[in-house]
C-alpha positions in Angstrom: 0.1 0.1 0.3 1.4 3.1 -0.8 1.2 6.3 1.5 -0.5 9.6 1.0 2.7 10.8 -0.3 3.9 8.4 -2.5 0.1 8.5 -4.4 0.7 12.3 -4.8 3.8 11.5 -6.4 2.5 9.5 -8.8 -0.4 10.8 -9.7 1.6 13.7 -10.8 4.4 11.3 -12.2 1.2 9.2 -14.2 1.1 13.0 -16.0 4.7 12.7 -16.9 5.3 9.4 -18.4 6.0 8.1 -14.8 9.1 10.4 -14.8 9.4 12.5 -11.5 11.7 15.0 -10.6 13.5 15.0 -6.8 11.6 18.7 -6.4 8.3 17.2 -7.2 9.3 14.3 -4.5 9.3 17.1 -1.8 6.7 18.9 -3.0 4.8 15.7 -2.3 5.9 15.1 1.3 8.5 12.4 0.2 11.7 12.5 2.4 15.2 11.8 0.3 15.5 9.3 2.6 12.1 7.1 1.6 13.4 8.1 -2.1 16.7 6.1 -1.6 14.9 3.2 0.1 12.4 3.2 -3.0 15.9 3.2 -5.3 17.6 0.5 -3.2 14.5 -2.3 -3.6 14.0 -1.4 -7.3 10.0 0.3 -7.0 11.6 3.5 -8.5 14.6 3.9 -11.1 17.2 6.9 -11.4 17.0 8.0 -15.1 19.3 11.2 -14.6 20.4 12.8 -11.2 17.3 14.0 -9.7 15.0 12.6 -12.1 13.5 9.3 -11.7 10.9 6.6 -13.2 7.9 5.5 -10.9 7.2 2.7 -12.8 10.2 0.2 -13.3 8.5 -2.0 -15.4 9.1 0.7 -18.7 12.2 0.2 -18.3 12.9 -1.4 -21.6 10.5 0.7 -23.5 11.6 4.2 -22.1 11.1 6.5 -25.2 13.1 9.0 -27.1 10.2 11.6 -25.7 10.4 10.1 -22.0 14.4 10.8 -22.6 13.6 13.9 -23.6 11.2 15.3 -20.6 13.6 13.8 -18.6 16.3 16.0 -19.7 13.8 18.9 -19.3 12.9 17.8 -15.8 16.3 17.6 -14.6 17.5 21.4 -15.6 14.0 22.7 -14.4 11.6 25.3 -15.7 13.8 26.7 -17.6 15.3 24.5 -20.1 14.5 23.6 -23.3 15.2 21.3 -25.9 17.4 22.6 -28.9 19.0 21.4 -31.5 18.7 17.8 -32.6 16.2 17.4 -29.8 14.5 20.1 -30.4 13.7 19.7 -34.2 12.8 15.8 -33.7 10.7 16.4 -31.0 8.4 18.7 -33.8 8.9 16.5 -35.7 11.2 16.9 -37.9 12.2 14.5 -41.5 15.5 14.3 -42.2 17.6 13.5 -38.7 19.4 10.8 -38.0 17.6 7.7 -37.0 18.7 8.6 -33.5 20.2 11.4 -31.7 23.7 10.6 -29.4 22.6 12.9 -26.8 19.2 14.8 -25.8 20.2 18.4 -26.1 19.0 21.3 -24.0 19.7 24.8 -23.5 18.7 26.7 -20.3 17.6 30.4 -20.6 19.9 32.7 -20.0 22.5 30.4 -18.9 24.8 29.1 -20.9 28.2 26.5 -19.6 28.5 23.9 -21.4 28.5 20.4 -20.1 27.7 17.0 -20.4 25.8 14.9 -18.1 25.6 11.0 -17.9 22.8 8.9 -16.4 24.7 8.4 -13.2 26.3 11.8 -12.1 25.1 12.8 -9.2 22.9 9.8 -8.7 21.8 8.8 -5.8 22.2 5.2 -5.1 19.7 2.7 -6.8 19.5 0.9 -10.5 20.1 3.5 -12.6 18.7 3.1 -16.6 20.9 3.5 -19.2 20.3 6.2 -21.5 21.6 9.4 -23.6 23.8 11.8 -22.0 22.5 15.3 -21.5 24.6 18.1 -23.6 23.3 21.3 -22.0 24.3 24.1 -25.3 26.0 26.9 -24.9 23.6 29.0 -27.1 21.8 32.0 -26.6 18.0 30.7 -25.8 15.3 33.9 -25.0 12.6 33.4 -23.3 10.5 34.5 -26.6 11.6 31.7 -28.1 10.3 28.6 -26.4 7.5 27.1 -27.6 5.4 24.2 -26.1 5.3 21.1 -28.8 2.9 18.8 -27.6 3.8 19.1 -23.9 7.5 19.6 -24.7 9.3 22.8 -23.8 11.3 23.1 -27.6 13.4 26.2 -28.9 10.9 27.8 -31.8 11.2 25.1 -34.5 12.7 27.0 -37.2 15.8 27.7 -34.8 15.7 24.1 -34.0 16.3 23.6 -37.6 19.3 25.6 -37.9 20.9 24.4 -34.7 20.5 20.9 -35.3 21.9 21.9 -39.1 25.2 22.7 -37.4 25.7 19.5 -35.9 24.9 17.5 -38.9 26.2 16.3 -41.7 25.7 17.8 -45.3 23.4 15.0 -46.3 21.3 15.5 -43.5 21.1 19.1 -43.0 20.1 19.3 -46.8 17.1 16.7 -46.0 16.2 18.5 -42.9 16.2 22.0 -44.5 14.0 20.2 -47.4 12.1 18.9 -44.8 11.8 22.5 -43.0 11.0 24.4 -46.5 8.5 21.5 -47.8 6.7 21.7 -44.4 6.8 25.4 -44.4 8.4 26.0 -41.0 10.6 28.2 -43.1 10.1 30.1 -46.4 13.1 30.9 -48.7 13.4 34.2 -46.9 12.8 33.1 -43.6 15.6 30.3 -43.6 18.4 32.5 -45.4 17.6 35.4 -42.8 18.0 32.4 -40.4 21.3 31.2 -42.0 22.7 34.4 -42.2 22.2 35.3 -38.3 24.2 32.3 -37.0 27.5 33.2 -39.2 29.4 33.4 -37.1 28.9 29.7 -35.0 31.3 26.7 -36.0 29.6 24.8 -39.0 28.0 27.6 -40.3 30.0 27.2 -44.3 28.0 23.6 -45.2 25.0 24.9 -43.5 24.9 28.2 -45.9 25.5 25.7 -48.6 22.6 23.2 -47.8 20.4 25.8 -47.1 21.6 27.5 -50.9 20.1 24.1 -52.0 17.3 23.2 -50.6 13.8 22.9 -51.8 10.6 22.3 -50.5 9.0 20.0 -53.7 12.0 17.0 -52.4 9.2 14.9 -50.9 11.4 12.2 -49.0 15.2 12.7 -47.0 16.2 9.9 -49.5 15.0 12.4 -52.7 17.4 15.0 -51.0 20.1 12.2 -50.5 19.9 11.4 -54.4 19.6 15.1 -55.6 23.0 16.0 -53.5 24.8 13.1 -54.6 23.6 14.2 -58.5 24.6 17.8 -57.7 28.2 16.9 -56.2 28.6 14.1 -59.2 27.6 17.7 -61.6 24.8 15.4 -63.0 21.9 17.4 -61.2 18.8 17.2 -62.1 16.3 19.6 -64.3 13.3 18.9 -62.4 11.7 17.9 -58.8 7.9 16.1 -58.7 8.2 15.9 -62.7 4.7 15.9 -64.1 5.1 12.5 -67.0 1.7 13.5 -69.5 -0.4 10.6 -71.4 -1.1 12.1 -75.1 -4.1 14.1 -74.3 -2.2 16.1 -71.6 -3.7 14.3 -68.4 -0.8 13.7 -65.4 -0.1 10.0 -65.0 2.4 10.7 -62.6 5.2 12.8 -60.9 9.3 11.5 -61.0 11.1 12.5 -58.0 13.7 13.6 -59.9 13.8 14.3 -64.1 16.8 14.8 -66.2 14.7 16.5 -69.6 17.9 17.4 -71.5 17.8 14.2 -73.6 15.2 13.0 -75.9 13.5 10.8 -74.2 13.3 12.0 -70.1 15.3 10.5 -67.4 12.9 9.9 -64.0 14.9 9.5 -61.2 12.4 6.8 -58.5 13.8 7.1 -55.0 12.4 4.1 -53.3 11.9 4.6 -49.9 11.8 2.3 -47.0 7.8 1.7 -47.0 8.5 0.7 -51.0 10.2 -2.3 -49.3 7.7 -3.2 -46.1 3.9 -2.0 -47.5 2.4 -4.3 -49.9 0.7 -1.1 -51.6 3.0 0.8 -51.8 5.0 -1.2 -54.1 1.8 -1.9 -56.3 1.6 1.9 -56.7 4.9 2.2 -57.4 5.2 0.1 -59.9 1.7 1.1 -61.9 3.4 4.6 -61.9 6.6 3.2 -63.2 4.8 1.1 -66.1 3.1 4.6 -66.8 6.1 6.6 -66.9 7.9 3.5 -69.4 4.4 3.8 -71.5 4.7 7.7 -72.2 8.1 7.5 -73.7 10.3 7.8 -70.1 13.7 6.1 -69.0 13.7 4.9 -65.5 16.3 5.0 -62.7 15.9 3.8 -59.8 17.6 4.5 -55.9 16.8 2.8 -52.4 17.8 4.0 -49.2 21.3 1.5 -49.1 21.9 3.5 -52.8 21.6 7.0 -50.9 24.3 5.9 -48.5 26.5 5.5 -51.5 26.9 8.7 -54.0 29.8 7.5 -56.1 26.8 4.8 -57.2 24.2 7.1 -58.2 26.6 9.2 -59.8 27.4 6.5 -61.9 24.0 5.1 -63.0 23.2 8.6 -63.4 25.7 9.3 -65.4 25.6 6.4 -67.2 22.0 6.8 -68.3 22.3 10.5 -69.4 25.1 9.2 -72.1 22.7 6.2 -73.3 
């Protein structure tokens, strides 16, 4: 049977995905010794220093969102997610599959440091998870917004911050998403990039922002396009409308080279094509329609997107055929 203090604590934690900060525990009337006892017997787990998981059954399935919330609880009400963590929390596409750290910033503060899940943690079993990195970025109170219950630096700014931490393909994919989803306009993206001219990584961010195109419908399309640009075989069009003999659009090619007698269509087969039967059938029908309209096709998978030289060779050979 839980005491009234524990019941109050669990009620707070339930609204925070079963996470509770040390300050909140004390506000519920729990003593540090009671928390320490619960940690020792495994009824509570320590996530970060001063942040506890009150439902140990969730340990093996702690979500990215829970790690984000735990990082915010660890650094108080003035903390917000920034960089790739802020962009991911806002639903950005084009990011790596997983972030190596949870990036936060504290409004009006700044000393950068890393914090391990076990640093300064009380005795008891710990939950393994990503490090927290407190970024030394000047975040203003007016730049913080709440996204799905989490404090995040404004999405447009988080996209820029994230791009500074990423390589060229990920940065371009992220910027394409930002334009496609209208997080940024072309003008606002250029202004945001201009405002970070003194920050490390700005050179490749400026380059990728100049290449960004909201017509790119997926991160894979962005990767294929970048490989072609780097190989001096940049596509002429994106989302190219292929029409039949009476002018009806039978489909849109992801990328197109129309400098030749028969247009060359580049198709980026994302992960759904390999895991979703309906997507696979739709993709095949569309390819057949393209061929019937005197178009040639080259296709690229996600694995191909990681091999830019291969993409360049295929496109170059197809254009010369």
